[in-house]
C-alpha positions in Angstrom: 0.0 0.0 0.0 1.3 3.4 -0.9 1.0 5.3 2.4 1.5 8.7 1.0 -1.6 8.4 -1.3 -4.0 8.7 1.7 -3.2 12.4 1.9 -3.4 13.3 -1.8 -6.1 10.8 -2.6 -8.2 11.9 -5.6 -6.4 15.2 -5.8 -6.9 16.0 -2.1 -10.6 15.3 -2.3 -11.3 14.9 1.4 -8.9 17.6 2.4 -10.9 20.0 0.4 -14.2 18.7 1.8 -12.8 19.0 5.3 -11.7 22.6 4.7 -15.1 23.4 3.3 -16.9 21.9 6.3 -14.7 23.9 8.7 -15.3 27.2 6.8 -19.0 26.7 6.7 -19.1 25.9 10.4 -17.1 29.0 11.3 -19.2 31.1 9.0 -22.4 29.8 10.7 -20.8 30.3 14.1 -20.0 34.0 13.3 -23.3 34.8 11.6 -25.9 33.0 13.7 -25.0 34.1 17.2 -27.8 33.5 19.8 -28.8 36.5 22.0 -27.5 34.6 25.1 -24.3 33.6 23.4 -23.1 30.4 21.8 -23.8 27.2 23.6 -24.7 23.6 22.8 -28.4 24.0 23.3 -28.9 26.7 20.6 -30.2 26.0 17.2 -26.7 26.2 15.8 -25.4 24.1 18.7 -27.9 21.4 18.0 -27.1 21.4 14.3 -23.3 21.2 14.8 -23.9 18.5 17.5 -26.1 16.4 15.2 -23.5 16.6 12.4 -20.7 15.8 14.8 -22.5 12.8 16.3 -23.2 11.4 12.8 -19.5 11.9 11.9 -18.5 10.0 15.1 -20.7 7.1 14.1 -19.3 7.1 10.6 -15.7 7.2 11.9 -16.4 4.2 14.2 -17.9 2.4 11.2 -14.6 2.8 9.4 -12.9 0.7 12.0 -15.5 -2.1 11.6 -15.4 -1.9 7.8 -11.6 -2.0 7.8 -11.6 -5.3 9.7 -14.3 -6.8 7.4 -12.5 -5.6 4.3 -11.4 -8.4 2.0 -10.2 -8.0 -1.6 -12.4 -5.6 -3.6 -10.9 -2.2 -4.0 -8.8 -0.1 -1.6 -9.4 1.4 1.8 -7.2 4.4 0.9 -10.2 6.6 0.2 -11.9 5.7 3.5 -8.6 6.3 5.4 -8.1 9.7 3.8 -11.7 10.7 4.6 -11.2 9.3 8.2 -8.1 11.5 8.7 -9.4 14.8 7.2 -13.0 14.6 8.3 -12.0 13.5 11.8 -9.9 16.6 12.0 -12.8 18.7 10.8 -15.1 17.0 13.3 -12.9 18.2 16.1 -13.5 21.8 15.0 -17.3 21.2 14.7 -17.5 19.7 18.2 -15.5 22.6 19.7 -17.9 25.1 18.0 -20.9 23.0 19.2 -19.8 23.4 22.8 -19.6 27.2 22.4 -16.3 26.9 24.3 -18.2 26.1 27.5 -16.7 23.3 29.6 -17.2 21.9 33.1 -17.1 18.8 35.2 -19.9 16.9 33.5 -20.7 14.2 30.9 -20.7 16.8 28.1 -17.1 17.8 28.7 -16.1 14.2 29.3 -17.4 13.3 25.8 -15.4 16.2 24.3 -12.2 15.1 26.1 -12.6 11.5 25.0 -13.1 12.8 21.4 -9.8 14.6 21.6 -8.0 11.5 22.9 -9.5 9.4 20.1 -8.4 11.9 17.5 -4.9 12.3 19.0 -4.4 8.6 19.1 -5.6 8.3 15.6 -3.0 10.9 14.4 -0.3 8.9 16.3 -1.5 5.6 14.7 -1.4 7.2 11.2 2.1 8.4 11.9 3.3 5.0 13.0 2.0 3.4 9.8 3.7 6.0 7.7 7.1 5.7 9.4 7.6 2.3 11.0 6.9 -0.1 8.0 9.7 1.5 6.1 12.1 1.3 9.1 11.1 -2.3 9.6 12.1 -3.1 6.1 15.4 -1.3 6.4 16.2 -3.1 9.7 15.3 -6.6 8.6 16.1 -6.7 4.9 15.5 -10.2 3.7 15.5 -11.7 7.2 12.5 -12.5 9.5 12.3 -12.3 13.2 12.4 -16.1 13.5 15.6 -16.3 11.3 17.3 -13.7 13.5 16.4 -15.6 16.7 17.7 -18.8 15.1 21.0 -17.2 14.2 21.3 -15.7 17.7 20.8 -19.2 19.2 23.5 -20.6 16.8 25.9 -17.8 17.8 25.2 -18.6 21.5 26.0 -22.2 21.0 29.2 -21.6 19.1 30.4 -18.8 21.5 29.8 -21.0 24.5 31.9 -23.8 22.9 34.8 -21.6 22.2 34.6 -19.8 25.6 34.9 -23.2 27.4 38.6 -23.4 26.4 39.3 -19.8 27.2 40.2 -18.2 30.6 37.5 -18.3 33.2 36.9 -14.5 33.0 36.1 -14.8 29.3 34.0 -17.9 29.8 31.9 -16.3 32.5 31.4 -13.1 30.4 30.2 -15.1 27.4 28.0 -17.3 29.5 26.4 -14.4 31.3 25.7 -12.6 27.9 24.0 -15.7 26.5 22.1 -16.4 29.7 20.9 -13.0 30.7 20.3 -11.2 27.3 16.5 -10.7 26.9 14.7 -9.8 23.7 11.3 -8.2 24.2 10.2 -10.2 27.2 7.6 -7.6 28.2 5.6 -4.8 26.6 7.8 -2.1 28.1 11.0 -3.8 26.8 9.4 -4.1 23.4 8.4 -0.4 23.2 11.8 1.0 24.2 13.7 -1.4 21.9 16.6 -2.1 24.2 17.6 -3.8 27.4 19.1 -1.5 30.1 22.7 -2.6 30.9 22.5 -5.1 28.1 24.7 -8.1 28.9 25.6 -8.6 25.3 26.9 -5.1 24.8 28.7 -5.3 28.1 30.3 -8.7 27.0 31.7 -7.1 23.9 33.2 -4.2 25.9 34.6 -6.7 28.5 36.1 -8.9 25.8 37.8 -5.8 24.2 39.4 -5.0 27.5 40.6 -8.6 28.0 42.5 -8.9 24.7 45.8 -7.9 26.2 45.7 -10.5 28.9 45.8 -13.5 26.5 48.7 -15.6 25.4 49.6 -15.8 21.6 48.0 -19.2 21.4 44.7 -17.9 22.8 44.5 -14.9 20.5 43.3 -16.8 17.4 40.4 -18.3 19.3 39.8 -14.9 20.9 39.5 -13.2 17.6 37.0 -15.8 16.4 35.0 -15.5 19.6 35.0 -11.7 19.5 33.8 -11.7 15.9 30.9 -14.0 16.9 29.9 -11.9 19.9 30.0 -8.6 17.9 27.8 -10.3 15.2 25.5 -11.7 17.9 25.1 -8.2 19.4 24.1 -6.8 16.0 21.5 -9.6 15.6 20.1 -8.9 19.1 19.8 -5.2 18.3 18.0 -5.9 15.1 15.6 -8.3 16.7 14.8 -5.8 19.5 14.3 -3.1 16.9 11.8 -5.3 15.0 9.9 -6.0 18.1 9.9 -2.3 19.0 8.4 -1.3 15.6 5.8 -4.0 15.9 4.8 -2.9 19.4 4.6 0.7 18.5 2.5 -0.1 15.4 0.0 -1.8 17.7 0.1 0.1 20.9 -2.0 3.1 19.6 -4.9 0.7 19.2 -4.9 0.1 23.0 -5.8 3.8 23.3 -7.8 4.3 20.1 -10.3 1.4 20.3 -11.2 1.5 24.0 -11.4 5.3 24.0 -13.6 5.1 20.9 -16.0 2.8 22.7 -15.9 5.1 25.8 -16.6 8.0 23.5 -19.7 6.3 22.0 -21.0 5.6 25.5 -20.3 9.1 26.7 -21.8 10.6 23.5 -25.0 8.5 24.0 -25.2 9.7 27.7 -24.6 13.3 26.5 -27.5 13.1 24.0 -29.8 11.5 26.5 -29.0 14.1 29.1 -29.7 16.9 26.6 -33.1 15.6 25.5 -34.3 14.3 28.9 -33.1 17.1 31.2 -33.1 20.1 28.9 
């Protein structure tokens, strides 16, 4: 999928529609000002609120449609509309409120909308940036192939380290034993292990080079090469997991907050028509 096309889809069709919607809303806001000032319960407020509510439902339907999508056509048009009209909807809802906020269900619905829109922007950013970086990081490799190569490097490094001085053997054993690759969500998101044993092992081996006998240096060079290559593989595996985690983490905000927004919006509408 060509990610850039979502912005210039059909010669910026939805950008133009979004700008038009915003301009019409601002014009209506400036022209039709109630005697008591702008607020959600005015005729204009009801109109903007109705349009905004319909847009929220349409945006939520996009997520359902995207997951049901199979093979006919492209979702680029839907995504382009989702981005631009979602931005326009934020302006409409702000004007609908008349810039009146408080500790109530109405302001809660507005706050949830902002979180949903912000998380959507972040999600779009990740899908624009990380797939390319993932390809650059992995090349022709897969995560499984990297892990297999790391395991093979572990085995070979341990075998060589067994005939080396105890300090080297312990350093290699610790690196192979204590190096972790994305064991938890936090580790995956940051893409590195604090005080990484593999990086420390390479540094320690560098410092130990002068302590070896001439007979040990040949094995040392082979072992050092393996550990440096192993560290590179570990970093690439962590980077891949980091990109994958960041591609998915925004949904942990976007989807639950979208559901919360729909609930709060429903309560907001009920409160307006029952108590006002």
